[in-house]
C-alpha positions as CSV (number, residue, x, y, z in Angstrom):
1,M,89.6,65.5,50.2
2,T,87.1,67.2,52.7
3,I,86.1,66.2,56.2
4,S,82.7,65.2,54.9
5,E,84.3,62.3,53.1
6,L,85.4,60.7,56.4
7,T,83.3,58.5,58.6
8,Q,82.5,59.5,62.2
9,S,85.1,56.9,63.5
10,E,87.7,58.2,61.1
11,I,87.1,61.8,62.2
12,E,87.3,60.8,65.9
13,I,90.6,58.9,65.5
14,L,92.1,61.6,63.3
15,N,91.4,64.1,66.1
16,F,93.1,61.8,68.6
17,L,96.2,61.5,66.3
18,T,96.6,65.1,65.3
19,N,95.2,67.2,68.1
20,E,95.6,65.0,71.2
21,F,98.8,63.2,69.9
22,L,97.6,59.8,71.2
23,T,99.3,56.6,70.2
24,P,97.2,53.8,68.6
25,K,97.3,51.9,71.9
26,Q,96.1,55.0,73.8
27,I,93.3,55.5,71.3
28,A,92.3,51.8,71.7
29,I,92.1,52.3,75.5
30,R,90.2,55.6,75.2
31,R,87.7,54.2,72.7
32,K,87.5,50.8,74.5
33,T,88.2,48.9,71.3
34,T,90.9,46.6,70.0
35,L,94.2,47.8,68.8
36,Q,93.6,46.1,65.5
37,A,90.4,48.1,64.9
38,V,92.3,51.3,65.5
39,Y,95.1,50.4,63.0
40,K,92.4,49.5,60.4
41,I,91.0,53.0,60.6
42,I,94.4,54.7,60.6
43,K,95.2,52.7,57.4
44,S,91.9,54.0,55.9
45,L,92.9,57.6,56.8
46,Q,96.3,57.2,55.1
47,K,94.7,55.8,51.9
48,K,92.3,58.8,51.8
49,G,95.2,61.2,52.3
50,A,93.8,62.5,55.5
51,Y,96.7,61.5,57.7
52,T,100.5,61.1,57.5
53,K,102.8,60.1,60.3
54,G,104.4,62.8,62.3
55,L,103.5,65.0,65.3
56,M,102.1,68.5,65.1
57,K,103.5,71.3,67.4
58,V,101.5,72.5,70.3
59,E,99.3,75.4,69.2
60,K,100.0,78.5,71.1
61,S,97.0,80.8,70.8
62,G,97.5,83.7,73.3
63,V,101.0,82.4,74.2
64,G,104.0,84.6,73.5
65,I,105.1,88.2,73.6
66,Q,102.5,90.7,74.9
67,P,101.8,94.0,73.0
68,Y,103.3,96.7,75.1
69,S,100.6,99.3,74.6
70,T,97.7,97.4,76.4
71,N,96.8,96.4,79.9
72,Q,96.6,92.7,79.1
73,L,96.6,90.0,81.7
74,R,99.6,87.6,81.8
75,I,99.2,84.1,83.3
76,H,102.6,82.5,84.2
77,N,104.3,80.4,86.9
78,Q,101.7,77.7,86.5
79,Q,102.3,74.4,88.2
80,W,100.3,71.2,87.5
81,D,100.1,68.1,89.6
82,I,98.9,65.1,87.5
83,R,98.2,61.6,88.7
84,I,99.0,59.1,86.0
85,I,96.0,57.0,84.8
86,Y,97.9,54.5,82.7
87,K,101.7,53.9,82.3
88,S,103.3,52.0,79.4
89,E,106.7,50.3,79.3
90,K,107.9,53.4,77.5
91,Y,107.3,55.5,80.6
92,F,109.3,53.2,82.8
93,R,112.2,53.2,80.3
94,I,112.2,57.1,80.4
95,L,111.9,57.1,84.2
96,E,115.0,54.8,84.5
97,K,117.0,57.3,82.5
98,A,115.8,60.7,83.9
99,S,113.5,62.0,86.6
100,E,113.2,65.4,84.8
101,I,112.6,66.2,81.2
102,E,111.8,69.4,79.3
103,I,109.2,69.7,76.6
104,D,108.1,73.0,74.9
105,N,110.3,74.8,77.4
106,N,108.3,73.4,80.3
107,K,110.0,71.3,83.0
108,I,108.3,68.0,83.8
109,H,109.3,66.0,87.0
110,L,108.6,62.3,86.6
111,W,107.5,60.1,89.5
112,E,106.3,56.6,89.7
113,N,102.6,57.4,89.9
114,K,102.4,61.1,89.0
115,I,104.1,64.0,87.2
116,D,104.6,67.6,88.0
117,I,104.7,70.3,85.3
118,Y,106.4,73.6,85.9
119,S,105.4,76.1,83.2
120,N,107.7,78.5,81.5
121,Q,104.9,79.9,79.3
122,N,103.4,83.5,79.2
123,I,99.8,83.3,78.3
124,Y,97.9,86.5,77.6
125,G,94.3,87.7,77.4
126,Y,92.4,91.1,77.5
127,D,90.5,89.9,80.6
128,I,90.4,87.0,83.1
129,R,88.0,84.9,81.0
130,R,90.1,85.1,77.8
131,A,93.4,84.6,79.6
132,M,92.1,81.5,81.3
133,S,90.5,80.2,78.1
134,N,93.8,80.6,76.3
135,S,95.6,78.9,79.1
136,M,93.3,75.9,79.1
137,A,93.5,75.6,75.3
138,Y,97.3,75.5,75.5
139,W,97.5,73.0,78.3
140,D,94.9,70.7,76.8
141,K,97.0,70.3,73.7
142,F,100.3,70.2,75.7
143,I,99.1,67.4,78.0
144,A,97.9,65.5,74.9
145,K,101.3,65.8,73.4
146,L,103.0,64.9,76.7
147,E,100.9,61.7,76.8
148,H,102.4,60.6,73.5
149,E,106.0,61.6,74.4
150,I,106.2,59.7,77.7
151,G,103.8,56.8,76.9
152,C,101.0,57.6,79.5
153,I,97.4,58.4,79.7
154,L,97.0,61.5,81.8
155,K,93.5,62.8,81.0
156,K,90.2,61.0,81.0
157,P,86.6,62.4,80.8
158,R,85.2,63.2,84.3
159,S,88.5,62.4,86.0
160,T,89.9,64.7,88.7
161,N,93.5,63.6,88.5
162,I,94.8,66.9,87.0
163,K,95.2,69.7,89.5
164,L,96.4,73.3,89.0
165,V,98.4,74.0,92.2
166,R,100.0,77.3,91.4
167,M,99.3,80.3,89.1
168,H,100.3,83.9,89.0
169,I,98.1,86.5,87.1
170,A,99.5,89.9,86.4
171,E,98.0,93.0,84.8
172,T,100.7,94.5,82.5
173,N,101.5,98.1,81.9
174,N,99.9,99.0,85.2
175,E,99.9,102.7,86.0
176,I,100.8,102.3,89.7
177,S,103.8,100.1,88.8
178,K,105.0,102.7,86.3
179,E,104.7,105.5,88.9
180,M,106.7,103.5,91.4
181,N,109.3,102.8,88.8
182,N,109.6,106.5,88.0
183,K,110.2,107.2,91.7
184,G,112.9,104.5,91.9
185,E,110.7,102.2,94.1
186,R,111.4,98.5,93.2
187,F,108.2,96.8,94.4
188,L,105.2,96.7,96.7
189,K,104.2,93.5,98.5
190,V,100.9,92.8,100.2
191,F,100.5,89.8,102.6
192,T,97.4,88.0,103.9
193,T,96.4,88.9,107.5
194,D,95.6,85.3,108.5
195,E,98.5,83.3,107.0
196,G,101.0,86.0,106.3
197,K,101.4,84.7,102.7
198,L,102.2,87.0,99.8
199,W,99.0,87.5,97.8
200,F,99.7,90.7,95.8
201,L,102.8,92.2,94.2
202,I,103.5,95.4,92.2
203,D,106.9,95.4,90.4
204,N,108.5,95.8,87.0
205,S,109.5,92.2,86.1
206,F,110.8,91.9,82.5
207,N,110.0,95.7,82.1
208,L,106.2,94.8,82.0
209,H,105.2,97.1,84.9
210,E,102.9,94.6,86.5
211,A,100.3,94.4,89.3
212,E,100.2,90.7,90.1
213,A,98.0,88.3,92.1
214,V,100.3,85.5,93.4
215,H,98.4,83.6,96.1
216,S,98.5,79.8,95.3
217,K,94.8,79.3,96.0
218,T,93.1,82.6,95.2
219,A,95.0,84.2,92.4
220,K,92.2,84.2,89.9
221,E,89.6,85.6,92.4
222,D,92.0,88.2,93.7
223,M,92.9,89.4,90.3
224,E,89.2,89.8,89.3
225,K,88.7,92.1,92.3
226,V,91.9,94.1,91.7
227,V,91.3,94.6,88.0
228,G,87.9,96.0,89.0
229,V,89.6,98.6,91.2
230,F,92.1,99.6,88.5
231,N,89.4,99.9,85.9
232,D,87.4,102.1,88.2
233,I,90.3,104.4,88.6
234,R,90.9,104.5,84.8
235,D,87.2,105.2,84.1
236,N,87.1,108.1,86.6
237,E,88.6,111.0,84.7
238,T,88.8,113.3,87.7
239,Y,90.7,110.9,89.9
240,L,94.3,111.7,90.8
241,P,96.7,109.8,93.1
242,S,96.8,112.9,95.3
243,S,93.1,112.4,96.0
244,T,94.1,109.6,98.3
245,K,95.9,111.8,100.7
246,E,93.2,114.5,100.5
247,M,90.5,112.0,101.3
248,L,92.4,110.5,104.3
249,D,93.2,114.0,105.6
250,K,89.5,114.8,105.4
251,M,88.7,111.6,107.4
252,V,91.1,112.7,110.1
253,L,89.6,116.1,110.2
254,V,86.1,114.6,110.6
255,S,87.2,112.5,113.5
256,S,88.9,115.5,115.1
257,N,85.7,117.6,114.6
258,I,83.7,115.0,116.5
259,L,86.0,115.1,119.5
260,E,86.1,118.9,119.4
261,A,82.3,119.0,119.4
262,Q,82.3,117.9,123.0
263,Q,83.9,121.2,124.0
264,N,82.4,123.4,121.3
265,E,79.0,121.9,120.7
266,H,77.2,124.8,118.9
267,S,79.8,125.9,116.3
268,I,81.0,122.5,115.2
269,I,77.8,120.9,113.7
270,H,77.8,122.9,110.5
271,K,81.5,122.4,109.9
272,T,81.3,118.7,110.6
273,N,78.3,118.3,108.3
274,E,80.2,119.9,105.4
275,S,83.2,117.5,105.9
276,V,81.0,114.4,106.2
277,N,79.0,115.4,103.0
278,W,82.3,115.9,101.1
279,L,83.7,112.6,102.4
280,S,80.4,110.7,101.6
281,E,80.3,112.0,98.0
282,N,84.0,111.1,97.4
283,I,83.5,107.6,98.8
284,R,80.4,107.1,96.7
285,S,82.3,108.1,93.5
286,H,85.5,106.2,94.4
287,G,83.8,103.4,96.4
288,P,84.9,100.4,94.2
289,A,88.5,101.6,94.4
290,W,88.6,102.1,98.1
291,F,86.9,98.9,99.3
292,G,85.2,99.4,102.8
293,M,85.5,103.2,103.3
294,S,81.7,103.7,102.8
295,K,81.0,101.8,106.0
296,G,83.4,104.2,107.8
297,A,81.4,107.2,106.5
298,A,78.2,105.7,107.7
299,D,79.7,105.2,111.1
300,I,80.7,108.8,111.2
301,K,77.2,109.9,110.3
302,K,75.8,107.8,113.1
303,E,78.1,109.6,115.6
304,I,77.0,113.0,114.3
305,R,73.4,112.0,114.7
306,K,74.2,111.0,118.3
307,L,76.0,114.3,118.8
308,K,73.0,116.3,117.5
309,A,70.7,114.4,119.9
310,I,73.0,115.3,122.8
311,I,73.1,119.0,121.9
312,S,69.3,119.1,121.4
313,Q,68.8,117.5,124.8
314,R,71.1,120.0,126.4
315,K,69.2,122.9,124.8
316,L,66.0,121.6,126.3
317,T,67.4,121.3,129.7
318,E,68.8,124.9,129.5
319,F,65.3,126.2,129.0
């Protein structure tokens, strides 16, 4: 038979049964109808051959082993805090036997009024949007299955009872991680300046060579910024890691030139201008990768303009 042969109510209940794994009682609560009415439609679905008893496995689009040759993003270490909307007797029977269960390789901690889910899934995508979309698709189906397994209602339209409290996002096959690994360096950690919390990590976990945003609150936003930096470096064919040291050396030279100008006013202007122009051009081309350096170049130019004014004033006084 085809889906067009089903009524709208049959299509809706079939979706609850096969995609969201709800029990007839949960469906009745969701649809605000009687349990008898739900059973009547299920019986109709069975007669039409559209439904047989049994649970489907959670679909895992984007979940699994990541192809090694690409810079995909890996979402992992997710933790969910879910306040239970409705509990059946089945939930209390499960809670009496165990406070922790495992479903689909995810650990679920059971409490009287809420549950915590600790993910053991690796979810991939070629960019942040796709990775997050794959993640939400997986967890939507998983939570629906979990509702059936433990006899609860956990999600409801417009409800805010489900919260993602932790998530790590890593770019795999990252070039900096590979370079560090070749040099025998294990990892690089970056901490926030205000709280001292770890927010970025470069390591070689599971031989994936990852650059990873790990802050509990800002991982998604942090990774969007960092990926932009790495993509800028990849897109710039003339960029080399050694350019970093050369650029910083030039900045030191410019600063030294400004100080030296106080003693050697006439000869230093041309030399300093060359250094500043070189620095400004490199900051312009590498700006996205080097965050706030352009402001530093602007400040240096301001100092040089001041220096020129001083020299000009002295020339006038000499005459």
